[in-house]
C-alpha positions in Angstrom: -22.2 -43.7 -56.8 -22.8 -47.4 -56.7 -25.1 -48.8 -54.0 -23.3 -50.0 -51.1 -23.5 -53.6 -50.5 -26.3 -54.6 -47.4 -23.6 -56.8 -45.9 -20.9 -53.8 -45.8 -23.7 -51.5 -44.8 -24.9 -53.4 -42.1 -21.5 -54.4 -40.6 -20.5 -50.7 -40.6 -23.8 -49.5 -38.7 -22.9 -52.1 -36.0 -19.3 -51.0 -35.7 -20.8 -47.5 -35.5 -23.1 -48.7 -33.0 -20.7 -50.6 -30.7 -18.2 -47.9 -31.2 -20.5 -45.0 -30.2 -19.4 -43.8 -26.7 -15.8 -44.9 -27.1 -15.5 -42.7 -30.6 -17.6 -39.9 -29.3 -14.9 -39.6 -26.6 -11.6 -39.8 -28.9 -13.3 -37.1 -31.3 -14.4 -34.9 -28.6 -10.6 -35.2 -27.2 -9.3 -34.4 -31.0 -11.7 -31.8 -31.4 -10.4 -30.1 -27.8 -6.8 -30.3 -29.5 -7.7 -28.6 -32.7 -9.8 -26.0 -31.2 -6.2 -24.7 -29.1 -4.9 -23.5 -32.6 -1.4 -24.0 -34.2 1.1 -26.2 -32.0 3.9 -24.2 -31.4 2.5 -21.1 -30.8 2.0 -22.3 -27.1 5.8 -22.7 -26.8 7.7 -20.5 -24.7 10.7 -18.5 -26.2 12.9 -21.2 -24.7 10.7 -24.0 -25.9 11.3 -22.6 -29.2 14.9 -22.1 -29.2 15.6 -25.4 -28.1 13.6 -26.8 -31.1 15.0 -24.9 -34.1 18.9 -24.3 -32.8 20.4 -27.0 -35.0 17.9 -25.7 -38.1 19.7 -24.0 -41.0 19.3 -20.2 -40.6 16.5 -19.7 -43.7 14.5 -22.3 -41.6 15.1 -20.5 -38.4 13.1 -17.5 -39.7 10.5 -19.5 -40.9 9.9 -21.4 -37.8 9.8 -18.0 -35.8 6.9 -17.2 -38.1 3.9 -18.4 -37.0 2.1 -18.9 -40.1 4.8 -21.3 -41.3 4.0 -24.8 -41.7 6.1 -27.2 -39.7 6.0 -30.9 -40.8 7.1 -33.7 -38.8 8.8 -36.7 -40.0 8.6 -39.7 -38.2 11.1 -42.3 -39.7 11.7 -45.8 -39.3 14.8 -46.1 -41.1 17.9 -48.0 -40.7 20.3 -49.1 -43.1 19.8 -53.5 -42.1 16.8 -53.7 -43.3 15.8 -53.7 -47.1 12.8 -52.1 -46.3 13.7 -49.4 -44.4 17.1 -48.6 -46.1 15.4 -46.5 -48.9 14.0 -43.8 -46.1 17.3 -42.5 -45.7 17.1 -39.8 -48.0 13.8 -39.1 -47.7 14.2 -36.4 -45.4 16.2 -33.9 -47.6 13.6 -35.0 -50.4 10.9 -34.0 -48.0 12.5 -30.9 -46.4 13.5 -29.5 -50.2 9.7 -29.8 -51.2 8.1 -28.1 -48.2 11.1 -25.1 -48.8 9.8 -24.6 -52.0 6.3 -23.2 -50.1 8.2 -21.3 -47.6 7.4 -24.3 -44.9 10.2 -26.4 -42.9 10.2 -29.9 -42.2 12.2 -31.6 -39.3 12.6 -35.2 -38.6 10.6 -35.4 -35.2 11.8 -38.8 -34.1 12.9 -42.6 -35.2 11.0 -45.7 -34.1 12.8 -49.2 -34.5 12.0 -51.1 -37.5 12.5 -54.9 -36.6 12.2 -57.3 -39.3 10.6 -60.7 -38.5 12.3 -61.9 -41.8 15.4 -61.6 -39.3 14.1 -62.8 -36.2 11.8 -65.4 -37.5 12.0 -68.8 -35.4 14.7 -67.1 -33.3 13.7 -65.9 -29.4 13.9 -62.1 -30.8 10.6 -62.9 -32.4 9.4 -63.2 -28.7 9.6 -59.0 -28.9 7.8 -58.7 -32.5 4.1 -57.8 -31.6 5.1 -55.8 -28.9 7.3 -53.7 -31.2 4.4 -52.3 -32.5 3.5 -50.6 -28.7 7.2 -49.4 -28.8 6.7 -48.0 -32.2 3.1 -45.8 -30.9 4.9 -44.8 -27.9 7.9 -43.8 -29.9 5.9 -41.8 -32.3 4.0 -40.2 -29.3 7.2 -38.8 -28.0 8.2 -37.6 -31.4 5.1 -36.0 -31.7 5.3 -34.5 -28.4 7.4 -31.5 -28.8 4.2 -30.0 -30.3 5.9 -28.1 -32.9 4.5 -29.6 -35.8 1.3 -28.7 -38.3 1.1 -31.7 -39.9 3.3 -35.4 -40.3 4.5 -37.5 -42.5 5.2 -41.4 -41.6 7.9 -42.9 -43.1 7.3 -46.8 -42.5 6.7 -50.1 -44.2 6.8 -53.3 -42.5 4.8 -55.8 -39.9 4.3 -53.8 -37.0 5.9 -50.6 -38.1 3.0 -48.8 -39.9 0.6 -50.5 -37.2 2.7 -48.6 -34.5 2.8 -45.6 -36.3 -1.1 -45.4 -37.0 -1.6 -46.1 -33.4 0.8 -43.6 -32.0 -0.4 -40.9 -34.5 -4.1 -41.6 -33.6 -3.1 -39.8 -30.3 -2.2 -37.0 -32.4 -5.3 -37.2 -34.8 -5.8 -32.9 -34.3 -3.2 -32.9 -37.5 -3.2 -34.2 -40.6 -1.1 -37.5 -41.1 0.1 -39.0 -44.6 2.2 -42.2 -44.2 4.7 -42.2 -47.3 6.2 -45.8 -48.3 9.6 -47.1 -50.1 8.2 -49.7 -52.1 8.7 -53.0 -52.8 12.4 -54.3 -54.2 12.5 -55.8 -58.0 12.0 -59.3 -58.7 14.1 -62.1 -57.2 14.0 -66.0 -57.6 10.3 -66.9 -58.4 8.8 -67.8 -55.4 7.6 -71.4 -56.3 11.2 -72.6 -56.7 12.4 -70.6 -53.1 8.9 -72.2 -51.7 10.6 -75.6 -53.5 13.9 -75.2 -52.1 12.8 -74.2 -48.5 11.0 -77.8 -48.8 14.1 -79.8 -50.0 16.1 -78.3 -47.3 13.5 -79.5 -44.7 13.8 -83.1 -46.2 17.2 -82.8 -46.0 17.7 -83.0 -49.9 19.8 -79.8 -50.2 22.2 -78.1 -47.4 22.4 -74.8 -46.1 24.3 -73.5 -48.6 21.9 -74.0 -51.0 19.3 -72.9 -49.0 20.9 -69.9 -48.4 21.6 -69.2 -52.4 17.9 -69.3 -53.0 17.1 -66.9 -49.9 19.7 -64.4 -51.1 18.3 -64.4 -54.7 15.0 -63.8 -53.5 15.5 -61.0 -50.9 18.8 -59.3 -52.9 17.9 -55.2 -52.7 16.6 -52.4 -51.5 12.6 -52.6 -50.8 9.8 -54.6 -49.1 9.8 -58.8 -49.6 8.2 -59.1 -52.8 5.6 -61.9 -51.4 2.3 -60.7 -50.4 2.9 -60.7 -46.0 2.2 -58.1 -43.5 4.2 -55.5 -45.1 2.8 -55.4 -48.5 -0.6 -55.7 -47.2 0.1 -52.5 -44.7 0.4 -50.9 -47.8 -2.8 -52.1 -49.3 -4.6 -51.1 -46.0 -2.9 -47.6 -46.0 -3.8 -46.8 -49.5 -7.9 -48.0 -48.8 -7.8 -46.1 -45.6 -6.6 -42.9 -47.4 -3.8 -42.1 -45.9 -1.4 -42.9 -48.8 -1.1 -40.4 -51.7 -3.2 -42.6 -54.8 -0.6 -45.2 -56.2 2.1 -44.6 -54.0 1.9 -48.5 -52.6 3.9 -50.3 -54.9 6.2 -48.2 -56.7 9.7 -49.4 -56.5 12.4 -47.6 -55.0 15.2 -45.4 -56.4 13.2 -44.6 -59.5 12.0 -40.9 -60.5 8.6 -41.9 -59.8 9.2 -42.6 -56.1 10.5 -39.4 -55.6 7.7 -37.5 -57.0 5.4 -39.2 -55.0 7.4 -38.5 -51.7 7.6 -34.8 -52.8 4.2 -34.8 -53.5 3.5 -36.5 -50.3 5.5 -33.6 -48.5 3.6 -30.9 -50.2 0.3 -32.3 -49.9 0.9 -32.3 -45.7 1.4 -28.4 -46.1 -1.6 -27.9 -48.4 -3.8 -29.8 -45.6 -2.3 -28.1 -42.6 -3.0 -24.7 -44.5 -6.5 -25.5 -45.2 -7.1 -27.0 -41.8 -8.5 -30.4 -43.7 -8.3 -34.3 -43.6 -7.2 -34.4 -39.7 -6.4 -38.0 -39.2 -9.0 -38.5 -36.7 -11.5 -37.6 -39.8 -9.8 -39.5 -42.2 -9.7 -42.9 -39.9 -13.3 -43.6 -39.3 -15.6 -46.5 -39.2 -15.7 -46.5 -43.1 -11.8 -46.2 -43.2 -11.5 -49.2 -41.2 -14.3 -51.3 -43.1 -12.6 -50.5 -46.3 -9.1 -52.0 -44.8 -10.7 -55.1 -44.2 -12.7 -55.4 -47.6 -9.1 -55.0 -49.2 -7.4 -57.7 -46.9 -10.1 -59.9 -47.8 -10.1 -59.2 -51.8 -6.1 -59.7 -52.1 -6.1 -62.2 -49.5 -3.7 -60.4 -47.1 -2.0 -61.3 -43.9 -3.9 -62.8 -41.3 -1.3 -60.8 -38.7 -4.2 -57.9 -39.9 -6.8 -60.2 -37.7 -4.5 -58.7 -34.6 -3.3 -54.8 -36.5 -6.6 -53.9 -37.5 -8.4 -53.9 -34.4 -5.5 -52.6 -32.8 -5.8 -49.6 -34.8 -9.6 -49.2 -34.6 -9.4 -48.9 -30.8 -6.4 -46.4 -30.8 -9.5 -44.1 -33.3 -12.4 -45.1 -30.4 -13.7 -47.7 -32.8 -14.0 -51.4 -31.7 -13.7 -54.0 -34.1 -14.1 -58.0 -33.8 -13.5 -60.8 -35.9 -16.7 -61.6 -36.7 -17.0 -58.1 -38.6 -14.4 -59.5 -40.6 -15.9 -62.8 -41.3 -19.1 -61.5 -42.5 -17.1 -59.0 -44.7 -15.1 -61.6 -46.2 -17.9 -63.6 -46.9 -19.4 -60.8 -49.4 -15.9 -59.7 -50.6 -14.8 -61.5 -53.8 -10.8 -62.7 -53.7 -9.2 -60.5 -56.7 -5.6 -61.1 -56.5 -3.5 -63.8 -56.4 0.0 -62.9 -54.7 2.3 -65.3 -53.7 2.2 -67.2 -51.3 -2.0 -67.3 -52.5 -0.3 -67.8 -56.3 3.0 -67.6 -58.2 3.3 -63.8 -59.0 5.1 -61.1 -56.5 3.7 -57.9 -56.1 5.4 -56.3 -59.0 3.2 -58.5 -61.2 0.5 -57.5 -59.0 1.2 -53.7 -59.6 2.0 -53.9 -63.4 -1.2 -56.1 -63.8 -3.2 -52.8 -63.0 -2.4 -52.9 -59.4 -4.3 -51.1 -56.3 -6.1 -48.6 -59.0 -7.6 -51.6 -60.8 -8.3 -53.3 -57.4 -9.8 -50.1 -55.8 -12.4 -49.5 -59.0 -13.2 -52.8 -58.9 -14.4 -52.7 -55.7 -15.7 -49.2 -55.5 -18.0 -50.3 -58.9 -19.2 -53.5 -56.9 -20.6 -51.3 -54.1 -18.3 -52.9 -51.5 -16.2 -49.7 -50.5 -17.4 -47.0 -49.0 -16.4 -44.1 -51.6 -17.6 -41.2 -49.5 -14.6 -40.9 -47.0 -12.3 -38.4 -46.1 -9.0 -39.0 -47.8 -5.5 -37.2 -47.8 -5.8 -36.8 -51.6 -9.5 -35.4 -51.0 -12.6 -36.3 -53.3 -13.4 -39.1 -51.4 -11.6 -42.8 -52.2 -12.8 -42.3 -56.4 -9.4 -40.6 -56.9 -7.7 -44.2 -55.5 -8.6 -45.7 -58.7 -6.3 -43.6 -60.5 -2.2 -44.2 -60.7 0.4 -41.8 -60.9 2.9 -41.6 -63.4 5.7 -39.0 -64.8 4.2 -36.7 -67.7 8.0 -35.2 -68.4 8.9 -34.4 -65.2 5.8 -33.9 -63.7 3.3 -36.0 -61.4 0.1 -36.7 -62.9 -2.5 -39.4 -62.5 -4.7 -41.2 -64.8 -7.4 -43.9 -65.0 -7.0 -47.3 -63.9 -6.4 -49.7 -66.5 -9.9 -50.9 -68.3 -8.9 -54.4 -67.8 -6.3 -56.7 -66.2 -3.1 -57.0 -67.5 -2.5 -60.3 -66.0 -5.5 -62.6 -65.3 -3.1 -65.0 -63.2 -2.6 -62.7 -60.9 -5.6 -59.8 -60.6 -9.3 -60.5 -61.5 -12.3 -57.9 -62.4 -14.9 -58.4 -59.6 -17.1 -59.7 -62.5 -14.7 -62.8 -62.3 -12.9 -63.3 -59.2 -10.5 -66.3 -58.1 -13.2 -67.2 -55.5 -16.7 -65.7 -54.3 -15.2 -65.3 -50.5 -12.3 -63.8 -48.8 -9.2 -65.0 -47.8 -10.1 -65.2 -44.1 -12.5 -67.2 -41.7 -13.4 -67.2 -38.4 -13.2 -70.5 -36.3 -15.7 -71.0 -33.3 -16.3 -74.2 -31.1 -15.4 -75.5 -27.5 -11.9 -74.3 -28.1 -12.5 -70.7 -28.7 -12.2 -68.4 -31.6 -9.5 -68.5 -33.8 -8.8 -67.5 -37.3 -7.7 -68.8 -40.7 -6.4 -67.7 -43.9 -8.1 -70.1 -46.4 -7.2 -68.1 -49.7 -4.2 -70.3 -50.1 -5.7 -73.4 -48.7 -6.8 -75.8 -51.4 -10.8 -76.9 -50.9 -9.7 -80.7 -50.0 -7.4 -79.4 -47.1 -10.0 -77.2 -45.9 -11.0 -80.2 -43.0 -8.8 -82.1 -41.2 -10.1 -84.5 -38.6 -6.8 -86.3 -36.9 -5.6 -86.6 -32.8 -3.6 -83.9 -31.3 0.2 -83.8 -30.8 0.8 -81.3 -28.3 4.1 -79.1 -28.5 5.4 -76.2 -26.0 8.1 -75.1 -28.7 8.3 -74.8 -32.7 11.9 -76.5 -31.9 10.4 -79.3 -30.3 8.3 -79.9 -33.4 10.9 -79.3 -35.8 13.4 -81.9 -34.1 9.9 -84.4 -33.9 9.8 -84.3 -37.5 13.2 -84.9 -38.0 13.4 -87.6 -35.8 10.2 -89.0 -38.4 7.8 -89.3 -35.7 5.5 -87.0 -37.9 4.6 -88.9 -40.9 1.1 -89.8 -39.7 -2.4 -87.7 -39.7 -2.4 -85.2 -37.0 -3.7 -81.6 -35.7 0.0 -80.1 -34.2 -1.3 -78.2 -31.3 1.5 -75.3 -30.5 0.4 -73.7 -26.9 1.7 -70.7 -24.9 2.5 -69.2 -27.8 0.2 -66.1 -27.0 0.5 -62.1 -26.2 0.7 -63.0 -22.2 3.0 -66.1 -22.6 5.7 -64.9 -24.6 4.5 -62.5 -26.9 3.0 -64.1 -29.5 5.7 -65.2 -31.9 5.2 -65.9 -35.4 5.4 -69.8 -36.3 5.9 -69.7 -40.0 9.2 -72.1 -39.1 6.5 -74.7 -39.1 5.1 -74.4 -42.6 7.9 -76.2 -44.7 7.9 -79.6 -42.6 3.7 -79.2 -42.3 4.3 -78.8 -46.1 6.2 -81.5 -46.8 3.6 -84.1 -44.6 0.9 -82.7 -46.4 2.3 -83.3 -50.0 2.8 -87.0 -48.9 -0.9 -87.4 -48.5 -0.9 -86.7 -44.6 -4.0 -84.9 -43.2 -2.5 -82.1 -41.5 -3.3 -79.0 -39.7 -1.9 -76.2 -36.9 -3.9 -74.9 -34.0 -2.3 -72.4 -31.9 -3.0 -69.4 -29.7 0.3 -67.9 -31.3 0.5 -66.1 -35.1 1.3 -67.5 -38.2 3.0 -65.2 -40.4 1.3 -62.7 -43.1 3.1 -65.3 -45.7 0.2 -68.1 -44.0 0.3 -71.0 -46.6 -1.2 -74.1 -48.0 -1.5 -75.7 -44.6 -4.7 -75.4 -42.8 -3.7 -73.1 -39.5 -6.0 -72.2 -36.6 -4.2 -69.3 -35.2 -4.5 -66.3 -32.4 -6.5 -69.0 -30.4 -8.4 -67.1 -27.7 -8.6 -67.5 -24.8 -4.9 -68.3 -25.3 -3.1 -71.2 -23.0 -1.7 -68.6 -20.5 -5.0 -67.7 -19.6 -6.4 -70.9 -19.0 -8.0 -70.9 -22.2 -9.3 -74.1 -23.5 -6.6 -75.3 -25.4 -4.5 -75.3 -22.3 -7.0 -78.5 -21.4 -5.7 -80.6 -24.6 -3.9 -83.9 -24.1 -2.2 -85.8 -26.7 -4.3 -88.0 -28.5 -7.9 -85.6 -28.2 -9.1 -86.0 -31.3 -10.0 -82.5 -33.2 -11.8 -81.3 -36.0 -10.8 -77.9 -37.6 -13.4 -77.4 -40.7 -12.9 -74.4 -42.7 -16.0 -74.8 -44.8 -18.1 -74.5 -41.6 -16.2 -72.6 -39.8 -15.8 -74.9 -36.5 -13.0 -75.8 -34.3 -13.7 -78.6 -32.0 -12.3 -81.6 -29.9 -14.1 -84.7 -30.6 -15.0 -85.6 -26.6 -17.9 -85.3 -24.2 -18.0 -81.8 -23.1 -18.3 -82.5 -19.1 -15.2 -84.9 -19.6 -13.4 -81.8 -21.4 -14.3 -79.0 -19.6 -13.5 -80.9 -16.3 -9.6 -81.2 -16.8 -7.4 -78.8 -15.5 -5.3 -76.6 -17.5 -1.9 -77.4 -18.1 0.3 -75.0 -16.5 3.8 -74.2 -18.4 6.4 -71.1 -18.0 8.0 -69.9 -21.1 11.5 -68.3 -21.2 11.5 -64.8 -19.4 15.2 -64.1 -20.0 17.4 -63.2 -23.2 17.5 -61.0 -25.9 14.8 -58.2 -24.1 12.5 -60.3 -22.9 12.8 -59.3 -19.2 12.4 -56.1 -20.8 8.8 -56.9 -21.8 7.3 -58.8 -18.7 5.1 -56.0 -17.9 4.1 -55.7 -21.5 2.9 -59.3 -21.0 1.8 -59.2 -17.8 -1.4 -56.8 -19.5 -1.6 -57.5 -22.9 -5.0 -57.9 -24.4 -6.7 -60.7 -25.8 -5.9 -61.5 -29.8 -9.1 -60.2 -31.0 -8.7 -57.0 -29.2 -5.1 -56.6 -31.4 -2.8 -58.2 -28.5 -1.6 -55.2 -27.5 -1.5 -52.5 -24.5 -5.2 -51.1 -25.9 -8.4 -52.9 -24.7 
């Protein structure tokens, strides 16, 4: 086993120490739940009869027997969203697979799966981050029937996987496997899609041309093919050990995809019978660090600066952005997938994919190899890729070399010596920035502030020609407590246009950027947020701001005494419409962004 990188070891050790009390409390609760024995043995006859009333006769007999494993299925299926539509057929595949082992499976419940691609730039986006909490709660409701010996979580996209994980960790005494659907096949080249978006932002093509390009990009069942939050989720689940190896990026509707789904079902049965790999033991400090390293090595989604701390806290583990930044400094960037390059995740997978990436990181001493995983044998089996040998599922070693060095590199020859995420600190607070897609010449911006409280106001100013200058766009009152922390990806095309014209531009916000954060420097997730009187609320139009992604600083260039003496601006965002009013309680108690921006503290 290669020697662990000393920084990875030190960061892991301090997370363990920081989390000692909360982690011990969590594990004690999970161990107590495991000690109570098989779940449904505690149910009354009436409870049990209700639970299998609609089951086929043979399943009823198995459910009456205390020794038959019952697998719960928590699904994010809906047929509006491309990533989740393939899950329609999964329950039948799973049930058939476990019946071969004399066991049963039931759909325990469904969770909502909203799409940030549909709500992007719309009012519904203000419900997006909190949908993660609803999914966690829905997962808990599904599992609360106490009928299950193991569970499979069917989910892919942005808030769905973190929400499923948070909810599942409340039942961490059981084994859980996460079962994805895979990416759609390639559409139009990503550079062409970005080009059309920028032409539309400049007014040089119309809505029909833009819609045609978007429809040619998002064109079939499966996950969007760019490397945003959804595909970053799949990378994380693999490196955190809750996927079967190589599951992440196999296309839907293929024999291999179906074989992996059946294998996950059978593996859940095996783990339940063995009493091994409960989720509480799979998701430990080492697994969290492995996930962070993978995020940095692939230039993954900035949204995981929120989701990783939230998932970790559900397991009693306390992680902060300093941990993530320190790991980023020693993790080489091994992948360039759009928007950090021109290739989509299908090309990444074809070049060697997760198996190649995992082997390179393991051999470089950047991952904990001795973790508990659902596959067994630590993390090394994840350096193998699945294939069909006839009609039998098998695994083979990763490709010895990358098949496309423009997309995937070995650790000895990375795209960059450091990962894709940095921490910014200064008199405006703490923020994160994704630099893997930002050219070095754009990583330092010093310019006057232009203040906005709504991204539509920014778009309107751009269309009026008022933004053709150097500036730092400050978009505030976008944090969890103000309006649920919507993504602000709508700002990327106009900012890109201005940067391409030679203007020095940047974004500073207490809101989120998409997992597809692009080439414009953006200090995001700024905390404390404006709604809580954070320093961003004291900024005024024209204040000089310096964003320095190289040094990791974010500063207002004013006399500190003058700046701190200002009264914070007060602003109220809309509180009604498209369900906003139902989430008022969530906004009132939301944690700061660095703690995950949700209900866990």
